C-alpha positions as CSV (number, residue, x, y, z in Angstrom):
1,M,0.0,0.0,0.0
2,H,2.8,2.4,0.9
3,I,4.6,1.6,-2.4
4,L,1.3,2.3,-4.4
5,R,0.8,5.6,-2.6
6,S,4.4,6.7,-3.3
7,F,3.9,5.9,-6.9
8,L,0.7,7.9,-7.1
9,V,2.4,10.8,-5.4
10,V,5.2,10.7,-7.9
11,L,2.7,10.9,-10.8
12,W,0.9,13.7,-9.1
13,R,4.2,15.6,-8.7
14,I,5.0,15.1,-12.4
15,W,1.6,16.7,-13.1
16,F,2.9,19.8,-11.2
17,Y,5.5,20.3,-13.9
18,I,3.0,19.8,-16.6
19,L,0.8,22.5,-15.0
20,M,3.8,24.8,-14.9
21,A,4.4,24.4,-18.6
22,I,0.9,24.6,-20.0
23,P,0.2,28.4,-19.4
24,I,3.8,29.2,-20.5
25,I,3.3,27.5,-23.8
26,V,-0.2,29.1,-24.3
27,F,0.9,32.6,-23.5
28,F,4.4,32.3,-24.9
29,P,4.2,35.3,-27.4
30,F,2.7,37.6,-24.7
31,L,5.3,36.5,-22.2
32,L,8.1,37.3,-24.6
33,L,6.6,40.8,-25.2
34,F,6.0,41.5,-21.5
35,T,9.5,40.5,-20.4
36,S,11.2,42.5,-23.2
37,R,10.9,45.8,-21.3
38,T,10.8,46.7,-17.6
39,R,7.8,49.0,-18.2
40,F,5.7,45.9,-19.2
41,Y,6.4,44.1,-15.9
42,P,2.9,44.9,-14.4
43,Q,1.3,43.0,-17.4
44,F,3.7,40.1,-16.9
45,F,3.0,40.1,-13.2
46,M,-0.8,39.8,-13.9
47,I,-0.2,36.7,-16.1
48,A,2.2,35.3,-13.4
49,R,-0.6,35.5,-10.8
50,W,-3.0,33.7,-13.1
51,W,-0.3,31.0,-13.7
52,A,0.1,30.6,-9.9
53,Y,-3.7,30.2,-9.4
54,F,-3.8,27.7,-12.3
55,I,-1.0,25.5,-10.7
56,L,-2.3,25.6,-7.1
57,Y,-5.9,24.7,-7.9
58,G,-4.7,22.2,-10.6
59,M,-2.8,20.4,-7.9
60,G,-5.7,20.4,-5.4
61,F,-4.2,23.2,-3.2
62,F,-6.6,25.7,-1.8
63,P,-5.1,29.0,-0.6
64,K,-6.5,30.5,2.5
65,I,-5.1,34.0,3.2
66,K,-5.4,36.2,6.2
67,R,-4.1,39.8,6.1
68,E,-3.5,41.7,9.3
69,R,-2.8,44.7,7.1
70,K,-3.3,45.4,3.4
71,L,-0.5,46.6,1.1
72,V,-1.1,50.0,-0.5
73,K,-1.1,50.1,-4.3
74,G,1.9,51.9,-5.7
75,E,4.0,51.5,-2.5
76,S,7.2,49.4,-2.3
77,Y,7.7,46.8,0.3
78,M,10.2,44.1,1.3
79,L,8.3,40.8,1.4
80,V,9.9,38.1,3.4
81,A,8.6,34.5,4.2
82,N,9.7,31.1,5.4
83,H,10.9,28.9,2.6
84,T,10.1,25.2,2.5
85,S,8.7,24.3,-1.0
86,M,8.7,25.2,-4.7
87,T,5.0,26.2,-4.2
88,D,6.2,29.1,-2.1
89,I,6.7,31.0,-5.4
90,M,3.1,30.4,-6.5
91,L,1.6,31.0,-3.1
92,M,3.4,34.3,-2.8
93,L,2.1,35.4,-6.2
94,V,-1.5,34.5,-5.1
95,A,-1.2,36.2,-1.6
96,V,0.3,39.5,-2.8
97,K,-1.5,41.6,-5.5
98,N,1.1,44.4,-5.7
99,P,3.8,43.8,-8.4
100,F,7.0,42.5,-6.9
101,V,10.2,40.8,-8.1
102,F,11.7,37.7,-6.6
103,V,15.3,37.5,-5.6
104,G,16.0,33.8,-6.2
105,K,18.7,31.2,-6.6
106,K,20.3,30.8,-10.0
107,E,19.8,27.1,-10.1
108,L,16.1,27.4,-11.0
109,V,17.1,28.7,-14.4
110,K,17.7,25.1,-15.4
111,I,14.0,24.2,-15.3
112,P,12.7,24.0,-18.9
113,L,10.5,26.9,-20.0
114,F,10.0,28.2,-16.5
115,G,13.7,28.9,-16.2
116,Y,13.8,31.0,-19.3
117,F,11.2,33.6,-18.0
118,Y,12.5,33.2,-14.5
119,K,15.9,34.5,-15.7
120,R,14.3,37.4,-17.6
121,T,12.1,38.7,-14.7
122,C,13.8,37.7,-11.4
123,I,16.9,39.0,-9.8
124,L,19.3,36.0,-9.7
125,V,21.9,35.3,-7.1
126,D,24.8,32.9,-7.1
127,R,25.3,32.5,-3.3
128,Q,28.9,31.3,-3.8
129,N,29.9,34.4,-5.7
130,Q,30.6,37.7,-3.9
131,R,30.3,39.8,-7.1
132,S,26.9,38.2,-7.8
133,R,25.6,39.3,-4.5
134,K,26.6,42.9,-5.2
135,E,24.9,42.8,-8.6
136,V,21.7,41.6,-6.7
137,F,21.7,44.7,-4.6
138,D,22.2,47.0,-7.6
139,S,19.4,45.3,-9.5
140,A,17.1,45.4,-6.4
141,Q,17.7,49.0,-5.9
142,R,16.8,49.8,-9.5
143,R,13.5,47.9,-9.1
144,L,12.7,49.6,-5.8
145,N,13.4,53.0,-7.4
146,N,10.7,52.1,-10.0
147,G,8.2,51.4,-7.3
148,T,8.2,47.6,-7.5
149,S,8.4,45.6,-4.3
150,I,11.0,42.9,-3.7
151,C,10.5,39.4,-2.3
152,I,13.3,37.6,-0.6
153,F,13.3,34.3,1.3
154,P,15.8,35.3,4.0
155,E,16.8,31.8,5.0
156,G,18.8,31.8,1.8
157,G,17.3,28.5,0.6
158,V,15.4,25.5,2.0
159,P,17.1,24.1,5.1
160,D,18.9,20.8,4.4
161,D,17.5,19.4,7.7
162,A,13.7,18.9,7.2
163,S,13.2,19.1,11.0
164,V,14.3,22.7,11.1
165,L,11.1,24.9,11.5
166,L,12.8,28.1,10.5
167,D,16.5,28.6,9.7
168,N,18.6,31.7,10.6
169,F,18.0,34.7,8.4
170,K,20.6,36.3,6.2
171,D,21.1,40.1,6.1
172,G,20.3,41.0,2.5
173,A,16.6,41.8,2.7
174,F,17.0,43.9,5.8
175,R,19.9,45.8,4.5
176,L,17.9,46.8,1.4
177,A,14.8,47.6,3.4
178,I,16.8,50.0,5.6
179,D,18.6,51.5,2.6
180,H,15.3,52.3,1.0
181,Q,13.4,53.0,4.2
182,I,10.6,50.6,3.1
183,P,8.4,48.5,5.4
184,I,9.2,44.8,5.9
185,V,6.2,42.5,5.4
186,P,6.6,39.2,7.3
187,I,4.5,36.4,5.5
188,V,3.9,33.0,7.0
189,F,3.4,29.8,4.9
190,Y,2.0,27.2,7.4
191,D,1.4,24.2,5.2
192,N,3.7,24.2,2.1
193,K,6.3,21.8,3.6
194,K,3.5,19.3,4.3
195,R,1.7,19.8,1.0
196,F,4.7,19.8,-1.4
197,P,8.0,19.1,0.3
198,Y,11.3,18.6,-1.7
199,I,11.0,14.8,-1.0
200,F,9.6,13.6,-4.3
201,T,7.5,10.7,-2.8
202,K,5.7,12.9,-0.2
203,G,2.9,15.5,-0.2
204,G,-0.7,15.8,-1.0
205,P,-3.6,18.2,-1.8
206,G,-5.3,20.4,0.8
207,K,-5.4,23.9,2.3
208,M,-2.4,26.2,2.0
209,R,-2.7,28.8,4.8
210,V,-1.0,32.2,4.6
211,K,-0.8,35.0,7.0
212,I,0.4,38.5,6.1
213,K,1.6,40.0,9.4
214,E,1.7,43.6,10.5
215,F,4.4,45.5,8.8
216,I,7.8,46.2,10.5
217,P,8.7,49.9,9.7
218,T,12.3,50.9,8.8
219,K,11.8,54.7,8.7
220,G,14.6,56.4,10.5
221,L,16.6,53.2,11.0
222,E,20.3,52.8,10.0
223,Q,22.4,49.8,9.0
224,Q,23.5,49.4,12.7
225,N,19.8,48.4,13.4
226,K,19.9,45.6,10.7
227,K,20.5,42.7,13.1
228,E,17.7,43.9,15.5
229,V,15.2,44.1,12.6
230,R,16.3,40.8,11.1
231,E,15.8,39.0,14.4
232,Q,12.5,40.8,15.1
233,T,11.2,39.6,11.7
234,R,12.3,36.1,12.2
235,E,10.7,35.9,15.6
236,V,7.3,37.1,14.2
237,I,7.4,34.3,11.6
238,L,8.7,31.7,14.0
239,Q,6.0,32.3,16.6
240,E,3.3,32.0,14.0
241,L,4.8,28.7,12.7
242,K,5.0,27.3,16.3
243,S,1.3,28.2,16.9
244,G,0.2,26.7,13.6
245,K,-3.0,28.7,13.7
246,L,-4.4,31.1,11.1
247,S,-6.3,33.1,13.7
């Protein structure tokens, strides 16, 4: 019985990649156009949100979102969340309506079709390369100057140890938020690790709960406050994960 379930889960996870590809193929000409210029990014973002809904519902995932505070249209924010699954990308697109750009790892470029547009629209980082990290900050600053928000998973990747509830946060998101004096928006994904972990024989359909927490302001802060803000943000997300309640 266990072997049969694992086999069915593998088929279901292969379906995930098919769902990723279908909208990209259908909208390919429009995606090429909307990724050709930065000014077309809002149009690309609209298609990306539809793509995210298509995948989540196609997999039997049902987002349930609670907002302690709404994002203001036209304002820039630093979006940060815990990172446990590939579905974090889709759920973030569903949860946040304001256009934003992901800062993500370079390895995802290798995924067929998805990787091509990921490379054209996201800010890529090679975590082993110091020069790459500087380029990330330069690119993020240009986006923020244009009024676009930034999304960073501050753990720097999915923890190798699946038992880790929330890994330590890296400084990048908080340095940028303080530089640009923009609010930090802590976002909690409660169920993604259970629903779609990186273990290929595990997972299953169900609710995906999200909570957008009260913003953490950075007005008047300087880089010497970076560690304090980083730990404050981590503690907000950690306590929510420990409670496990979307209240």
